[in-house]
C-alpha positions in Angstrom: -3.6 14.8 -25.9 -4.5 16.0 -23.2 -3.7 13.8 -19.5 -7.6 13.3 -18.9 -8.6 9.5 -17.3 -12.4 9.0 -19.0 -12.0 5.3 -16.8 -15.2 6.2 -14.8 -17.5 9.5 -16.3 -20.4 10.4 -14.4 -23.1 11.8 -16.3 -25.8 14.0 -13.9 -29.2 14.0 -14.0 -31.3 15.2 -11.3 -34.1 13.9 -12.6 -33.1 10.4 -11.4 -31.1 10.9 -8.4 -32.1 8.6 -5.5 -34.3 10.3 -2.7 -31.8 10.6 -0.2 -29.1 12.5 -2.4 -29.3 15.9 -3.7 -27.2 17.0 -6.9 -23.7 17.5 -4.7 -23.6 14.5 -3.1 -24.7 12.6 -5.9 -21.5 14.1 -7.7 -19.1 14.2 -4.2 -19.4 10.4 -3.6 -19.8 9.4 -7.3 -15.8 11.2 -7.0 -15.1 9.5 -3.8 -16.5 6.2 -5.2 -13.5 6.8 -7.9 -15.7 8.5 -10.6 -12.7 10.6 -12.9 -15.0 13.1 -14.9 -18.2 14.7 -14.2 -20.5 15.5 -16.7 -23.6 18.2 -15.6 -26.2 17.9 -17.8 -29.6 19.4 -17.4 -31.8 19.7 -20.1 -34.7 21.2 -18.2 -33.0 24.4 -15.8 -33.1 27.7 -16.7 -29.8 29.5 -17.3 -29.0 30.5 -14.3 -30.6 27.6 -12.4 -27.7 25.9 -14.2 -25.3 28.0 -14.1 -25.7 28.2 -10.2 -25.9 24.1 -10.2 -22.8 24.6 -12.4 -20.9 26.5 -10.1 -21.5 24.3 -7.0 -20.7 21.0 -8.7 -17.4 22.9 -10.0 -16.6 24.0 -6.5 -17.0 19.9 -5.7 -14.6 19.1 -9.0 -12.0 21.7 -8.0 -11.7 19.7 -4.4 -11.0 16.5 -5.5 -8.9 17.2 -8.9 -12.0 16.1 -11.4 -12.6 17.9 -14.5 -16.2 19.3 -14.4 -17.8 19.1 -18.3 -20.3 20.5 -19.3 -23.0 19.0 -21.6 -24.1 21.9 -24.7 -23.7 25.1 -23.2 -20.5 26.5 -24.2 -22.2 30.3 -22.6 -22.0 27.8 -19.0 -18.8 26.4 -19.0 -17.1 29.7 -20.1 -18.7 31.5 -17.2 -17.9 29.3 -14.5 -14.1 28.2 -16.2 -15.2 24.6 -16.7 -12.6 22.3 -17.7 -14.5 21.6 -21.2 -17.6 20.8 -23.2 -19.6 17.7 -24.3 -21.8 17.9 -27.7 -24.1 16.2 -29.8 -24.3 16.3 -33.3 -26.7 18.9 -33.6 -24.7 20.8 -31.6 -22.6 23.7 -32.1 -20.0 22.5 -35.2 -16.9 22.0 -33.7 -14.6 24.3 -35.3 -16.6 27.0 -34.0 -16.2 25.1 -30.0 -13.5 25.4 -30.2 -12.3 28.8 -31.8 -14.6 30.1 -28.6 -13.5 27.7 -25.9 -9.4 27.6 -27.0 -7.3 24.9 -27.4 -6.6 24.4 -23.3 -10.8 23.0 -22.9 -11.6 19.9 -23.0 -14.2 18.9 -25.9 -15.8 15.9 -26.5 -18.2 14.8 -29.5 -21.6 12.7 -29.2 -21.0 9.8 -32.2 -23.4 6.9 -33.1 -20.4 5.7 -36.1 -17.3 5.1 -36.8 -17.5 7.9 -39.6 -19.4 10.4 -37.3 -16.2 9.3 -35.0 -13.4 10.3 -37.6 -15.4 13.1 -38.5 -14.5 14.5 -34.7 -10.8 13.5 -34.1 -10.3 15.2 -37.3 -11.9 18.3 -36.5 -10.5 18.3 -32.8 -12.0 16.8 -30.6 -11.0 15.7 -27.5 -12.5 12.6 -27.1 -15.8 11.1 -28.2 -18.9 9.7 -26.4 -19.8 6.2 -28.0 -23.9 5.0 -27.9 -26.1 4.4 -27.2 -25.1 1.2 -26.3 -28.1 0.1 -24.9 -31.6 0.8 -24.8 -32.4 3.5 -22.2 -35.4 5.3 -21.7 -34.7 8.0 -24.1 -33.0 5.3 -26.9 -34.5 2.3 -28.5 -33.5 -0.6 -29.7 -33.3 1.3 -33.7 -31.0 4.2 -32.1 -28.6 1.3 -30.6 -24.7 1.0 -31.8 -23.0 -2.4 -31.9 -20.6 -4.2 -29.7 -18.4 -4.1 -33.4 -19.0 -0.7 -34.3 -17.4 0.3 -30.7 -14.4 -1.9 -32.0 -14.7 -0.3 -35.2 -14.5 3.3 -33.7 -11.9 2.7 -30.7 -9.6 1.0 -33.4 -9.5 3.9 -36.0 -9.4 6.8 -33.3 -5.9 7.8 -31.8 -8.2 9.7 -29.2 -10.5 8.4 -25.9 -13.1 6.4 -26.5 -16.2 6.3 -24.1 -19.0 4.7 -24.2 -22.3 6.1 -23.0 -26.2 4.4 -23.1 -27.3 2.1 -20.2 -23.9 1.0 -19.0 -24.3 -0.7 -15.3 -22.9 -4.1 -13.7 -24.7 -6.1 -16.2 -23.7 -4.8 -19.7 -20.6 -3.3 -18.6 -18.7 -6.7 -19.1 -19.8 -7.1 -22.8 -17.6 -3.8 -24.1 -13.9 -5.7 -22.7 -13.6 -6.9 -27.2 -13.8 -3.1 -28.1 -10.9 -2.2 -24.8 -12.8 1.6 -24.7 -10.5 3.7 -22.7 -14.0 4.4 -20.0 -17.8 4.5 -19.7 -20.5 7.2 -19.3 -22.8 6.1 -16.8 -26.3 7.9 -15.6 -28.7 5.6 -13.7 -26.5 3.1 -12.6 -25.0 6.0 -10.4 -27.7 8.4 -9.8 -30.2 6.0 -8.7 -28.4 4.4 -6.4 -28.6 5.6 -2.4 -25.1 4.3 -1.7 -23.6 6.0 -4.0 -19.8 5.3 -3.3 -20.5 1.1 -3.2 -22.0 2.0 -6.2 -19.7 3.8 -8.2 -16.6 1.4 -6.9 -18.4 -1.9 -7.8 -18.6 -0.1 -11.8 -15.3 0.8 -11.6 -13.6 -2.2 -11.0 -15.9 -4.3 -13.3 -14.9 -1.8 -16.0 -11.2 -2.3 -15.1 -11.0 -6.0 -14.7 -11.1 -5.9 -18.7 -7.8 -4.4 -18.4 -5.3 -7.3 -17.3 -2.7 -6.7 -14.7 0.5 -5.8 -16.2 2.0 -4.1 -14.1 2.9 -3.7 -10.2 4.2 -1.2 -7.8 4.5 -1.9 -4.1 5.1 0.3 -1.4 8.1 -1.0 1.0 7.5 -0.2 4.7 5.0 -1.2 6.3 3.6 -2.3 2.9 5.9 -5.0 1.8 8.2 -5.2 5.3 7.1 -5.5 7.9 9.8 -2.5 9.7 6.6 -0.4 11.7 8.6 -0.9 14.5 12.1 -0.1 13.1 10.6 3.8 12.7 9.6 4.1 16.3 12.6 3.5 16.8 13.2 6.2 15.0 11.2 8.0 16.0 12.7 7.9 19.7 16.5 8.7 19.3 15.2 11.7 16.8 13.7 12.7 20.3 17.3 12.0 22.0 19.2 13.4 19.7 17.1 16.4 19.1 16.6 16.2 23.0 12.8 17.1 22.3 9.1 15.4 23.3 6.0 14.8 20.9 2.5 13.8 23.0 0.9 10.1 22.1 -1.5 12.1 20.2 1.4 13.9 18.0 3.3 10.6 17.7 -0.4 9.4 16.5 -0.1 12.5 13.4 3.3 11.6 13.0 2.3 8.6 11.2 0.3 10.0 8.2 2.8 13.0 7.8 5.1 13.2 4.7 9.5 13.9 6.1 8.9 17.3 5.0 5.6 18.0 7.0 7.8 16.1 9.9 10.4 18.4 9.4 8.4 21.6 9.6 5.7 20.4 11.9 9.2 19.6 14.7 11.3 22.9 13.5 7.9 25.3 13.9 6.8 23.4 17.6 10.1 23.2 19.2 12.0 26.1 17.5 14.8 23.9 16.2 18.1 25.7 14.9 17.7 23.6 11.9 16.7 23.6 8.0 14.2 21.5 6.7 17.3 19.3 4.7 19.1 19.0 8.1 16.3 17.9 9.7 15.5 15.3 6.5 19.3 14.4 6.7 19.2 13.2 10.5 16.3 11.1 9.8 17.8 9.4 7.2 20.8 8.9 9.1 19.0 7.9 11.9 17.2 4.9 9.4 19.9 3.7 7.9 21.4 2.4 11.3 18.7 1.1 12.6 18.0 -1.1 8.9 21.3 -1.4 8.8 21.5 -2.7 12.7 17.8 -4.4 13.0 16.3 -7.3 11.4 14.0 -6.9 9.2 11.1 -9.2 7.8 9.2 -9.2 4.3 5.1 -9.8 4.9 3.2 -12.8 5.0 3.3 -13.9 1.3 5.6 -11.0 0.2 8.3 -13.0 -1.9 5.8 -16.2 -2.6 3.7 -13.1 -4.9 7.0 -11.5 -6.3 7.7 -14.8 -7.9 4.9 -15.5 -9.2 4.6 -12.4 -10.8 7.8 -13.0 -12.2 7.2 -16.5 -13.4 3.8 -14.2 -15.0 5.8 -11.9 -17.0 4.5 -9.4 -14.7 6.8 -6.1 -15.0 7.4 -4.9 -10.9 8.4 -1.5 -9.5 8.5 0.2 -6.0 7.1 3.2 -5.7 8.8 5.1 -1.9 9.6 8.1 -0.1 13.2 6.5 1.1 16.0 7.3 -0.7 18.6 5.0 -2.4 20.6 4.2 0.5 17.9 4.1 2.3 15.7 1.6 0.4 19.1 -0.3 -1.5 19.4 -1.7 2.3 16.6 -3.5 3.5 15.7 -4.5 -0.1 19.1 -5.8 -0.5 19.3 -7.3 3.1 15.5 -9.1 2.5 16.8 -10.2 -0.3 14.0 -9.3 -3.2 15.9 -6.5 -5.3 16.4 -7.6 -7.8 13.2 -8.6 -8.9 12.5 -4.7 -10.0 12.7 -3.1 -13.2 12.3 -0.2 -11.8 12.6 1.7 -8.2 11.0 5.4 -7.9 12.2 7.2 -5.1 9.6 10.4 -4.8 12.8 11.8 -2.6 15.5 11.0 -5.5 12.9 12.1 -8.2 11.5 15.4 -6.0 8.2 14.4 -6.6 5.4 13.4 -4.3 4.4 10.4 -3.9 1.0 11.7 -3.4 0.5 13.2 -6.4 0.3 11.3 -9.8 3.6 12.2 -11.6 5.6 9.3 -10.0 3.2 7.1 -11.1 2.6 8.0 -14.7 7.0 8.4 -14.4 6.8 4.5 -13.4 4.1 3.8 -16.2 6.2 5.1 -19.0 9.5 3.3 -17.5 7.7 -0.2 -17.6 6.1 0.6 -20.5 2.7 -0.5 -19.1 -0.6 1.4 -19.6 -1.3 3.2 -16.1 -5.2 1.2 -16.0 -3.0 -2.3 -16.2 -0.8 -1.7 -13.4 -2.0 -2.0 -9.5 -0.7 -0.3 -6.6 0.0 -1.6 -3.4 0.6 0.3 0.4 -0.7 0.5 3.5 -1.3 4.2 3.6 -4.3 5.6 2.5 -3.5 8.8 2.6 -0.3 8.5 0.1 -2.3 6.4 -2.0 -4.2 9.8 -3.8 -1.9 9.9 -6.4 -2.4 6.6 -8.1 -5.3 6.9 -8.3 -5.6 9.9 -10.1 -3.0 8.4 -12.0 -5.9 5.5 -12.5 -3.9 3.0 -11.1 -5.7 0.3 -9.1 -5.7 0.4 -5.6 -4.9 -2.4 -3.0 -4.7 -1.2 0.7 -2.0 -3.5 3.2 -4.3 -2.5 6.5 -1.6 -1.1 8.7 -2.6 0.1 12.8 -0.5 2.7 12.2 -2.0 5.1 10.1 -5.4 6.6 10.6 -7.2 7.4 6.6 -8.8 9.9 6.3 -12.8 9.0 5.7 -12.5 11.3 2.7 -10.2 8.6 0.9 -11.5 5.4 1.6 -13.7 5.1 -1.1 -11.0 5.3 -3.3 -9.6 1.6 -1.9 -10.0 -0.6 -5.0 -8.9 -4.0 -2.6 -7.6 -4.2 1.0 -5.9 -7.3 2.4 -4.4 -7.9 5.8 -1.0 -9.6 4.0 0.1 -11.3 0.7 -1.4 -14.7 1.5 -4.4 -13.3 0.6 -7.0 -15.6 -2.3 -8.2 -12.0 -3.0 -4.5 -11.2 -5.0 -4.7 -14.8 -6.7 -8.5 -15.0 -7.5 -9.7 -11.1 -8.5 -6.8 -9.0 -8.2 -3.4 -10.1 -10.1 -5.5 -13.3 -12.1 -7.4 -12.0 -15.2 -11.1 -12.9 -15.4 -12.3 -14.4 -19.2 
């Protein structure tokens, strides 16, 4: 099974676009609002027009690493090297489509019944779109699929199941019993002026069906008030190497990873050292600061950890610190034993901004990605969590200048862990 997130699947319809949007801006804003897959569906376009639109939409999807599916038109999908196609019951047979598209491409099939869904799965479909679930301008009540039928389909299939047809903020909650993998949405996104906000609300509404069963925390600036310690580390680094960063550079440094800082510094100051040696120096200086400094937990952090443990929620750490660093701070603050797994991007040789570390944590916790939430203070390093299908809560930190491109990925935002939002909406399952 291909590793695809079907949670929020935007199906385009240029005829329904809000007057303030083009097809391209609508797709980009939907992605920024949390869409995980795009289907280009243009029923009334000529082949050339469809092709030209597809080229533009593919460039946007590639920019954000979002799969692009072409509706019906295998020729257009192949021409632009799209990620796959979606076919209806009256379109090209699945087996022929697979021969043409190849095993590496995604093929989705529209279904309305369990029998159709089973046939699609047996034929090698990667997912099924089930519906129409609710009345739309093109579907009458006689064409509708019931929630009971949707639930049967989900319970009997091994491939992902996505509901389509009349899906909006009012209808999403009724889908909860089926525990489907995603929702395909047309007008509830395309007709909205504020597409980013509308998409985010739709996604959060859908994700509420997934009870939080695991929580992942970043360490510095999130669980712990340690940013002053890193101010000292940076000062000691400059003194040790006899270098000096400008104020603007220092601000940019807060948004860099260790490797990026090393490469930047070595090049700027023509340092006679390797990236590894630079990192070892940072580690040495930070370990000394951690050992010699008073370290405080973020407000409400201990209470939240105790609450989560009492509720049986799995706990994890995702950090750019190595084992020597994180063991000091977590032990000094008395919270190291709360966590079921601590994943260091340095030790695992993974980037925290990539999804692999979050897939790794989910696998080890034995918790589905959709049932996980990540608390982080740096939006720039949170993209991996969103690509992995996690919910994201940003803990405010004035040190970081968030990239506005990523701001729309934020599901929740808090100042500290005393915020009632955590207990009222983020952690507690809504009935």
